[in-house]
MARDREN-704516 format. One line per 3 residues: number of its first residue (from 0); their letters; for each residue x negated, y, z of N, C-alpha, C. Coordinates in steps of 0.1 Angstrom, whole numbers. Example, Ala and Ser with C-alpha at 12.3 -4.5 7.8 and 13.67 -1.06 7.14 Angstrom:
! residues 2
0 = AS = -132 -57 78 -123 -45 78 -132 -33 78; -128 -22 71 -137 -11 71 -129 0 79
***
This chain:
! residues 364
0 = MST = -8 -12 0 0 0 0 -9 12 0; -3 24 -3 -11 36 -4 -14 41 10; -25 48 11 -29 53 24 -35 67 22
3 = RGT = -28 77 27 -33 91 27 -37 95 13; -28 94 3 -31 99 -10 -39 90 -19; -40 77 -15 -47 67 -23 -36 58 -30
6 = IRL = -38 57 -43 -29 48 -51 -37 35 -54; -32 24 -51 -38 11 -54 -31 5 -66; -39 3 -77 -34 -3 -89 -39 -17 -91
9 = ATR = -30 -26 -93 -33 -40 -97 -35 -41 -112; -45 -49 -116 -48 -52 -130 -54 -65 -131; -53 -71 -143 -60 -83 -146 -75 -79 -148
12 = GSD = -83 -90 -148 -98 -87 -148 -104 -87 -162; -97 -89 -173 -103 -88 -186 -107 -74 -189; -116 -73 -198 -122 -60 -202 -111 -51 -207
15 = LAR = -102 -56 -215 -91 -48 -220 -82 -43 -209; -78 -52 -200 -69 -49 -189 -76 -38 -180; -89 -39 -178 -95 -29 -169 -96 -16 -176
18 = RQA = -98 -16 -189 -98 -3 -197 -84 3 -196; -74 -5 -197 -60 1 -196 -58 7 -183; -62 -1 -172 -60 4 -159 -68 17 -157
21 = ASV = -80 18 -163 -88 30 -161 -81 42 -168; -75 40 -179 -68 51 -186 -56 56 -177; -49 47 -170 -39 51 -161 -45 58 -149
24 = SER = -56 53 -144 -62 58 -132 -66 73 -134; -72 75 -147 -76 89 -150 -64 99 -149; -52 94 -154 -41 103 -154 -36 106 -139
27 = LDG = -38 96 -131 -32 97 -117 -42 104 -107; -55 102 -110 -65 108 -101 -64 123 -100; -66 129 -88 -66 143 -87 -73 148 -74
30 = PRR = -73 161 -72 -80 166 -60 -75 160 -47; -62 158 -46 -57 152 -33 -53 138 -34; -57 131 -44 -53 117 -46 -64 110 -53
33 = TVE = -67 98 -48 -77 89 -54 -70 76 -58; -76 69 -68 -70 57 -73 -80 45 -71; -75 34 -66 -83 23 -64 -77 11 -72
36 = TVE = -85 4 -81 -80 -7 -88 -84 -20 -81; -74 -29 -82 -75 -42 -76 -73 -53 -86; -84 -61 -89 -83 -72 -99 -76 -84 -93
39 = VST = -66 -89 -101 -58 -100 -97 -59 -111 -108; -61 -123 -105 -61 -134 -114 -46 -139 -117; -43 -141 -129 -29 -145 -133 -30 -159 -139
42 = RGD = -18 -166 -140 -17 -179 -145 -23 -179 -160; -20 -169 -167 -24 -168 -181 -39 -168 -182; -46 -162 -172 -61 -161 -171 -66 -174 -167
45 = EIR = -60 -182 -159 -65 -194 -153 -64 -206 -162; -54 -206 -170 -52 -218 -179 -56 -213 -193; -69 -214 -195 -75 -208 -208 -74 -217 -220
48 = DEL = -71 -230 -218 -70 -238 -230 -56 -240 -235; -47 -232 -230 -33 -233 -234 -29 -221 -242; -21 -223 -253 -16 -212 -260 -6 -205 -252
51 = IHR = -4 -192 -254 4 -183 -246 18 -189 -245; 24 -193 -256 38 -198 -256 40 -211 -249; 29 -218 -245 30 -230 -237 29 -228 -222
54 = LGK = 27 -215 -218 25 -212 -204 38 -211 -196; 48 -216 -201 61 -215 -194 69 -203 -199; 77 -197 -191 85 -186 -195 76 -173 -196
57 = TGA = 81 -163 -203 74 -151 -204 69 -146 -191; 57 -140 -190 52 -134 -178 40 -141 -172; 33 -149 -180 22 -157 -175 11 -147 -171
60 = FVR = 10 -135 -177 0 -125 -174 5 -114 -165; 17 -116 -159 24 -104 -153 27 -107 -138; 33 -119 -136 40 -121 -123 30 -120 -111
63 = ALD = 18 -125 -112 9 -124 -100 7 -109 -96; 6 -100 -106 4 -86 -103 16 -80 -97; 28 -83 -102 40 -77 -96 43 -83 -82
66 = EKV = 38 -95 -80 40 -100 -66 32 -92 -56; 20 -88 -60 12 -79 -51 20 -66 -49; 27 -61 -59 35 -48 -57 46 -51 -47
69 = LDG = 54 -61 -50 65 -64 -41 61 -67 -27; 50 -73 -25 45 -76 -12 39 -64 -4; 37 -53 -12 32 -41 -6 17 -41 -5
72 = DVD = 10 -50 -11 -4 -51 -11 -10 -40 -20; -3 -36 -31 -7 -25 -40 5 -16 -42; 3 -4 -48 14 5 -51 20 3 -64
75 = AAV = 12 -2 -74 16 -4 -88 8 -14 -95; 12 -18 -106 5 -28 -115 5 -23 -129; -6 -25 -136 -7 -21 -150 -6 -33 -159
78 = HSM = 3 -32 -169 5 -43 -178 5 -39 -193; 1 -48 -201 4 -46 -215 19 -49 -217; 27 -39 -222 41 -41 -221 46 -53 -229
81 = KDM = 40 -57 -240 44 -68 -247 43 -81 -240; 36 -82 -229 34 -94 -221 45 -95 -210; 53 -84 -208 62 -84 -197 76 -91 -200
84 = PTE = 81 -99 -191 94 -104 -193 105 -93 -193; 116 -96 -199 126 -86 -200 135 -85 -187; 134 -96 -179 141 -96 -166 130 -94 -155
87 = SPE = 134 -86 -145 125 -84 -133 134 -82 -121; 128 -84 -109 135 -82 -97 141 -68 -96; 152 -66 -89 159 -53 -88 151 -43 -81
90 = DLV = 143 -47 -72 135 -37 -65 122 -33 -71; 120 -38 -84 108 -35 -92 112 -27 -104; 105 -16 -107 109 -7 -118 96 -4 -126
93 = VAG = 98 -1 -139 88 4 -147 87 19 -144; 77 23 -136 76 37 -131 71 46 -141; 62 41 -150 55 49 -160 52 42 -173
96 = VPE = 54 49 -184 50 43 -197 42 54 -204; 29 53 -204 21 64 -211 24 64 -226; 19 74 -233 20 75 -247 14 63 -254
99 = RAP = 21 58 -264 18 45 -270 6 47 -279; -2 36 -280 -13 35 -290 -7 29 -303; -14 28 -314 -9 22 -326 -2 8 -323
102 = AGD = 10 6 -328 17 -6 -325 15 -18 -334; 9 -16 -345 8 -26 -355 -3 -36 -353; -3 -46 -362 -14 -56 -363 -24 -53 -374
105 = VLV = -36 -59 -372 -46 -57 -382 -52 -71 -386; -56 -73 -398 -63 -85 -402 -78 -82 -401; -85 -91 -394 -99 -89 -392 -106 -100 -400
108 = TPD = -116 -97 -408 -124 -106 -416 -138 -102 -415; -148 -112 -417 -162 -108 -417 -166 -98 -428; -158 -98 -439 -162 -90 -450 -152 -79 -454
111 = GAE = -142 -77 -446 -132 -67 -449 -121 -71 -460; -120 -84 -463 -110 -88 -473 -96 -86 -468; -87 -82 -477 -73 -80 -474 -66 -94 -475
114 = LEA = -54 -94 -469 -46 -106 -468 -44 -113 -482; -41 -105 -492 -38 -110 -505 -51 -116 -512; -63 -111 -507 -75 -116 -513 -81 -129 -506
117 = LPE = -75 -133 -495 -79 -145 -489 -77 -157 -498; -87 -166 -499 -85 -178 -509 -74 -187 -504; -69 -195 -512 -59 -205 -509 -65 -215 -498
120 = GAV = -57 -217 -488 -62 -226 -477 -70 -219 -467; -72 -206 -468 -80 -199 -458 -75 -201 -444; -84 -202 -434 -80 -204 -421 -78 -191 -413
123 = VGT = -67 -188 -408 -64 -176 -401 -60 -179 -387; -67 -173 -377 -64 -176 -363 -55 -166 -357; -46 -171 -348 -37 -163 -340 -31 -171 -329
126 = SSL = -29 -165 -318 -22 -171 -306 -7 -169 -306; -2 -161 -316 12 -156 -315 21 -164 -325; 32 -169 -319 42 -175 -328 47 -165 -338
129 = RRG = 49 -153 -334 54 -143 -343 45 -141 -355; 32 -138 -352 22 -136 -362 21 -148 -371; 21 -160 -365 20 -172 -373 32 -173 -383
132 = AQL = 44 -171 -379 55 -171 -388 54 -161 -399; 50 -149 -395 49 -138 -405 38 -141 -415; 27 -147 -411 17 -151 -420 22 -162 -430
135 = RRA = 29 -172 -425 34 -182 -433 44 -177 -443; 52 -167 -439 62 -161 -448 55 -153 -459; 44 -146 -456 37 -138 -466 28 -147 -474
138 = RPD = 21 -157 -468 12 -165 -476 13 -180 -471; 23 -187 -477 26 -201 -473 14 -210 -475; 4 -206 -483 -7 -215 -486 -18 -214 -475
141 = LDI = -17 -205 -466 -28 -203 -456 -27 -214 -445; -38 -217 -439 -39 -226 -428 -39 -218 -415; -28 -217 -408 -27 -210 -395 -31 -218 -383
144 = EPL = -42 -214 -377 -47 -222 -366 -47 -214 -353; -45 -221 -341 -45 -215 -328 -58 -208 -324; -57 -197 -318 -69 -190 -313 -65 -182 -301
147 = RGN = -72 -185 -290 -69 -178 -277 -82 -171 -272; -81 -163 -262 -92 -157 -256 -90 -142 -256; -99 -135 -249 -99 -120 -249 -102 -115 -263
150 = VDT = -100 -102 -265 -103 -97 -278 -117 -99 -283; -127 -97 -274 -140 -99 -279 -143 -114 -281; -137 -123 -274 -139 -137 -276 -134 -141 -289
153 = RLE = -122 -136 -293 -116 -140 -306 -125 -135 -317; -130 -123 -316 -139 -117 -326 -152 -125 -328; -157 -129 -316 -170 -136 -317 -168 -150 -324
156 = KLL = -156 -156 -321 -153 -169 -328 -152 -167 -343; -147 -156 -347 -146 -153 -362 -159 -150 -368; -168 -142 -361 -180 -137 -367 -191 -148 -366
159 = APS = -191 -156 -356 -202 -165 -353 -207 -173 -365; -199 -181 -372 -204 -189 -383 -212 -182 -393; -206 -171 -398 -213 -163 -409 -226 -157 -404
162 = LQR = -226 -152 -392 -238 -146 -387 -249 -156 -385; -245 -168 -380 -255 -179 -377 -260 -184 -390; -252 -185 -400 -257 -189 -413 -267 -179 -419
165 = EHE = -263 -166 -418 -272 -156 -423 -286 -156 -416; -285 -158 -403 -297 -159 -395 -306 -170 -399; -300 -182 -401 -307 -194 -406 -313 -191 -420
168 = RRL = -305 -185 -429 -310 -182 -442 -323 -173 -442; -322 -163 -433 -334 -154 -432 -346 -161 -426; -343 -170 -416 -355 -177 -410 -361 -186 -421
171 = EAA = -353 -193 -429 -359 -202 -439 -366 -194 -449; -361 -182 -453 -368 -174 -463 -381 -168 -458; -381 -165 -445 -393 -159 -439 -404 -170 -438
174 = EAD = -400 -182 -436 -410 -193 -435 -416 -196 -449; -407 -194 -459 -412 -197 -473 -419 -186 -479; -414 -174 -477 -420 -162 -484 -426 -151 -476
177 = GDD = -425 -153 -462 -430 -143 -454 -420 -132 -452; -425 -121 -446 -416 -110 -443 -411 -102 -455; -417 -105 -467 -413 -98 -479 -400 -104 -485
180 = AFD = -394 -114 -479 -382 -121 -484 -370 -111 -484; -370 -103 -474 -359 -93 -472 -364 -80 -469; -356 -70 -470 -361 -56 -467 -364 -54 -452
183 = RSV = -359 -63 -444 -361 -62 -430 -366 -76 -425; -374 -77 -415 -378 -89 -408 -366 -95 -401; -367 -108 -397 -356 -114 -389 -353 -106 -376
186 = DEW = -364 -102 -370 -362 -95 -357 -356 -81 -359; -360 -74 -370 -354 -61 -373 -339 -63 -377; -336 -74 -384 -322 -77 -387 -314 -79 -375
189 = FDG = -319 -87 -366 -312 -90 -353 -310 -77 -345; -321 -69 -344 -320 -57 -336 -309 -47 -342; -306 -48 -355 -296 -40 -361 -282 -44 -359
192 = LSE = -280 -56 -353 -267 -61 -350 -260 -53 -338; -247 -53 -338 -240 -47 -327 -240 -57 -315; -236 -52 -304 -236 -60 -292 -227 -72 -294
195 = LER = -215 -69 -300 -205 -80 -303 -212 -90 -312; -219 -86 -322 -225 -96 -332 -235 -104 -325; -243 -98 -316 -253 -105 -309 -247 -116 -300
198 = SAM = -236 -112 -294 -229 -122 -285 -224 -134 -294; -219 -130 -306 -214 -141 -315 -225 -150 -319; -237 -145 -321 -248 -153 -325 -250 -165 -315
201 = ERA = -247 -163 -303 -250 -173 -292 -238 -182 -290; -227 -180 -297 -215 -187 -294 -214 -200 -302; -211 -211 -296 -209 -224 -303 -194 -225 -306
204 = VDR = -191 -227 -318 -177 -228 -323 -174 -241 -329; -162 -247 -327 -159 -260 -333 -149 -258 -344; -145 -246 -347 -135 -243 -357 -139 -230 -364
207 = EYD = -140 -230 -377 -143 -218 -384 -131 -211 -389; -131 -198 -388 -119 -190 -392 -124 -180 -403; -115 -179 -413 -117 -169 -424 -112 -155 -420
210 = AVV = -103 -155 -411 -97 -142 -406 -90 -144 -393; -87 -134 -386 -79 -134 -374 -70 -122 -374; -58 -123 -368 -49 -112 -367 -48 -108 -352
213 = LAE = -50 -95 -350 -50 -89 -337 -42 -76 -336; -38 -72 -324 -32 -59 -323 -42 -48 -324; -39 -38 -332 -48 -26 -334 -51 -20 -321
216 = AGL = -40 -18 -313 -42 -12 -300 -52 -19 -291; -52 -32 -291 -62 -39 -283 -76 -37 -288; -78 -36 -301 -92 -33 -306 -96 -19 -303
219 = ERS = -86 -10 -304 -89 4 -302 -93 6 -287; -85 1 -278 -88 3 -264 -100 -5 -259; -104 -15 -266 -116 -23 -262 -129 -16 -268
222 = GLL = -127 -6 -276 -138 1 -283 -144 -7 -294; -137 -17 -300 -142 -26 -310 -136 -23 -324; -127 -13 -325 -121 -11 -338 -131 -7 -349
225 = GTV = -141 1 -345 -150 5 -355 -162 -5 -357; -162 -16 -350 -174 -25 -351 -170 -37 -360; -158 -39 -364 -154 -50 -373 -146 -45 -385
228 = ETT = -145 -53 -395 -138 -49 -407 -123 -53 -406; -114 -43 -406 -100 -45 -404 -92 -39 -416; -80 -45 -417 -70 -40 -427 -57 -40 -420
231 = RLP = -50 -29 -420 -37 -28 -413 -27 -36 -421; -19 -44 -414 -9 -52 -420 4 -44 -421; 12 -44 -432 24 -36 -433 34 -39 -422
234 = RDA = 39 -29 -416 48 -31 -404 62 -36 -408; 65 -34 -421 79 -39 -425 78 -55 -427; 67 -60 -431 66 -75 -432 60 -81 -419
237 = FVP = 51 -74 -412 46 -78 -400 51 -69 -388; 63 -71 -385 70 -62 -375 63 -65 -362; 58 -55 -355 51 -57 -342 60 -64 -331
240 = APG = 54 -69 -321 61 -74 -310 67 -63 -302; 79 -65 -296 85 -54 -287 75 -49 -277; 73 -36 -276 64 -31 -266 49 -31 -270
243 = QGA = 46 -36 -282 32 -37 -286 26 -23 -287; 14 -22 -281 7 -9 -281 10 -1 -269; 20 -5 -261 24 3 -250 19 -3 -237
246 = IAV = 16 6 -227 13 1 -213 25 4 -204; 27 -5 -195 38 -3 -185 32 -3 -171; 35 6 -163 31 6 -149 43 3 -140
249 = TAR = 43 -8 -133 54 -12 -125 51 -8 -111; 62 -6 -103 61 -2 -89 74 -5 -82; 74 -5 -69 86 -7 -62 96 5 -64
252 = ADG = 109 2 -65 118 12 -67 118 22 -55; 115 18 -43 115 27 -32 100 30 -28; 91 28 -37 77 30 -33 74 45 -31
255 = EMT = 64 47 -22 60 61 -19 54 68 -31; 48 61 -40 41 68 -51 48 66 -64; 60 60 -64 67 57 -77 70 70 -84
258 = GTI = 75 79 -77 79 92 -84 67 99 -89; 56 99 -82 43 105 -86 38 99 -99; 39 85 -99 34 78 -111 43 82 -123
261 = HDR = 56 83 -122 65 86 -133 61 100 -138; 60 110 -128 58 124 -132 45 126 -139; 35 118 -136 21 120 -141 19 113 -154
264 = IDD = 25 102 -157 21 94 -169 32 91 -178; 45 93 -175 55 88 -183 57 97 -196; 57 90 -208 59 97 -220 74 95 -225
267 = PVT = 82 105 -226 96 102 -229 99 95 -243; 91 99 -253 93 93 -266 90 78 -265; 78 74 -259 74 60 -258 85 53 -250
270 = RVE = 90 59 -239 100 53 -231 112 49 -239; 117 58 -247 129 55 -256 126 44 -265; 115 45 -272 112 35 -283 110 21 -277
273 = TTV = 103 20 -266 102 7 -260 114 2 -253; 123 11 -248 136 7 -243 144 0 -254; 144 6 -265 152 0 -277 146 -13 -280
276 = ERT = 133 -15 -281 127 -27 -285 130 -38 -275; 128 -35 -262 130 -45 -252 144 -49 -249; 153 -39 -252 167 -42 -250 171 -52 -261
279 = ILA = 167 -50 -273 170 -60 -284 164 -73 -281; 152 -74 -276 145 -86 -273 153 -94 -262; 157 -86 -252 165 -92 -241 178 -98 -246
282 = ELG = 185 -91 -254 198 -95 -259 196 -107 -269; 185 -108 -276 183 -119 -285 178 -132 -277; 172 -129 -265 168 -140 -256 156 -148 -261
285 = GGC = 148 -143 -269 137 -150 -275 125 -152 -266; 122 -141 -258 110 -141 -250 98 -144 -259; 89 -152 -255 77 -155 -263 78 -169 -269
288 = IAP = 90 -175 -270 92 -188 -276 97 -187 -290; 100 -175 -295 105 -174 -309 98 -162 -316; 97 -163 -329 90 -153 -337 100 -141 -338
291 = IGV = 98 -131 -330 107 -119 -330 98 -106 -330; 101 -98 -340 94 -85 -341 105 -74 -340; 102 -64 -332 111 -52 -331 102 -40 -330
294 = YAV = 104 -30 -338 96 -18 -338 105 -6 -340; 105 3 -330 113 15 -330 105 28 -330; 110 38 -337 103 51 -338 113 62 -337
297 = VQG = 111 71 -328 120 82 -326 118 92 -338; 130 95 -344 130 104 -356 141 114 -354; 138 125 -347 148 135 -344 158 130 -335
300 = EYV = 171 130 -340 182 126 -331 185 111 -332; 176 104 -339 178 90 -341 166 82 -337; 168 69 -335 157 60 -333 158 50 -344
303 = HVT = 148 51 -353 147 41 -365 141 28 -360; 148 17 -361 144 4 -356 144 -6 -367; 133 -14 -367 132 -26 -376 132 -38 -368
306 = VQV = 140 -48 -371 141 -61 -364 138 -72 -373; 130 -82 -369 127 -93 -377 127 -106 -368; 136 -115 -371 137 -128 -364 134 -139 -374
309 = LSL = 124 -147 -372 120 -157 -382 121 -171 -376; 122 -181 -385 119 -195 -381 104 -197 -379; 101 -207 -371 86 -209 -369 78 -211 -381
312 = DGE = 84 -217 -392 77 -219 -404 77 -207 -413; 85 -196 -409 86 -184 -417 95 -185 -429; 101 -196 -431 109 -198 -443 123 -192 -442
315 = EGV = 128 -190 -430 141 -184 -428 140 -172 -419; 149 -162 -421 148 -150 -413 160 -142 -413; 162 -134 -403 172 -124 -402 165 -111 -400
318 = ERT = 167 -101 -409 160 -88 -408 169 -77 -410; 167 -66 -403 176 -54 -403 168 -42 -399; 171 -31 -406 167 -17 -401 179 -10 -398
321 = ADL = 178 0 -389 190 7 -384 185 20 -378; 194 30 -378 191 43 -371 201 44 -360; 196 44 -348 204 44 -336 204 58 -330
324 = PIT = 216 63 -324 216 76 -318 208 76 -306; 199 86 -305 190 87 -293 197 89 -280; 209 96 -281 217 99 -269 223 86 -263
327 = DHA = 224 75 -270 230 63 -265 221 51 -270; 208 53 -270 199 43 -276 199 29 -270; 201 28 -257 201 15 -251 213 7 -254
330 = DAA = 225 13 -253 237 6 -257 238 3 -272; 233 12 -280 233 10 -294 224 -1 -298; 212 -3 -291 203 -14 -293 210 -27 -290
333 = ASL = 217 -27 -279 224 -40 -274 234 -44 -285; 241 -34 -290 252 -37 -300 245 -42 -313; 234 -36 -317 227 -41 -329 222 -56 -327
336 = AAE = 217 -59 -315 213 -72 -312 224 -82 -313; 236 -78 -308 248 -87 -309 251 -90 -323; 250 -80 -332 253 -82 -346 243 -92 -352
339 = LRE = 231 -90 -348 220 -99 -354 222 -113 -349; 227 -115 -337 229 -128 -332 240 -135 -340; 250 -127 -343 261 -133 -352 256 -136 -366
342 = EGA = 247 -129 -371 242 -131 -384 232 -142 -386; 229 -149 -375 220 -160 -375 208 -160 -366; 205 -148 -360 193 -147 -351 194 -157 -339
345 = AAL = 206 -158 -334 208 -167 -322 204 -181 -326; 208 -186 -338 205 -199 -342 190 -201 -344; 183 -191 -350 169 -192 -351 162 -193 -338
348 = VER = 166 -185 -328 160 -185 -315 162 -198 -308; 174 -204 -309 177 -216 -303 169 -228 -310; 167 -227 -323 159 -237 -329 145 -237 -325
351 = ARE = 140 -224 -324 126 -223 -319 124 -228 -305; 134 -226 -297 134 -231 -283 134 -246 -283; 142 -252 -291 142 -267 -292 129 -273 -297
354 = EAD = 123 -266 -307 111 -271 -313 99 -269 -303; 100 -258 -295 90 -256 -285 91 -267 -274; 103 -270 -270 105 -280 -260 100 -294 -264
357 = AGT = 102 -296 -277 98 -309 -283 84 -310 -287; 77 -298 -286 63 -297 -289 60 -295 -304; 70 -295 -313 68 -294 -327 65 -280 -331
360 = GAS = 68 -270 -323 65 -256 -326 52 -251 -321; 44 -260 -314 32 -255 -307 20 -253 -316; 20 -260 -328 8 -259 -336 9 -247 -345
363 = E = -1 -238 -344 -2 -226 -352 -14 -227 -362
***
């Protein structure tokens, strides 16, 4: 709990999570207030060999942090909003939603190739059912394979094989022709690599990827966006996950610092957009077991929203765009979701749930 102007923030221990917590801390810190971060291990962190959608219900990276809030051990918890379940205890509120980072996904390749340029049968890594279905819909010929880990870990797995091959090629050339084989010696080449690339050089991988799909916001917040070759995926075909790119700070409804957190960090536009997205997700009932994308943008008096619900194989889908009145955005979002359910979204979600229970939807 807070003591004499100190706010205690719970966060996961990953680099990205700590960076997100630091961005919140900077906004809350002040002359009469200090912020202390508390790292908490979550189930999602502890079960590293499981794909996210196998971790049970939504919230594998969230519950442990919020339990600390409810128990009074900390004042608030910092989450990636897309990881949060749509249902939460009544005495827990989203106290603050800072301004959103870019919400879309990017394709990352060693050489900057675009999705259309990937060869037939190329291996693309993703831990997301939504991204897997979207990739299959856009390129049925691709081989979509599971990929978990923190942002830097996934990038290292992508970059490792090509870097290791290049290193071996340079070593062999140097042994045969001396330092004149390339414009730089092997040591000079290695010294020119980024920290991420050097870490990738040391990584043993059992599966080679031609590309991976990641959230642009995660790369940006991790400081890695400029160190790898990326291509933005179109948001109409690759509709982002609800809340993607947004941070949520949860706190007790009656917490001493809840009002302060809201006043210091809450962005009204991001609040409206993510409310629309999460309301639709809640009404569709997909959680993380179905490929659902929802993306909302405030445009004057309306909220323009794009919704995409797909089958796991990407072959079937229910898609809609709509302009919702900003004055009644939550109720309008719920009504839109009800229409989508009637149009077949409910059947797709139920089928995804059955396939997940049977284990047939687990392979990406």
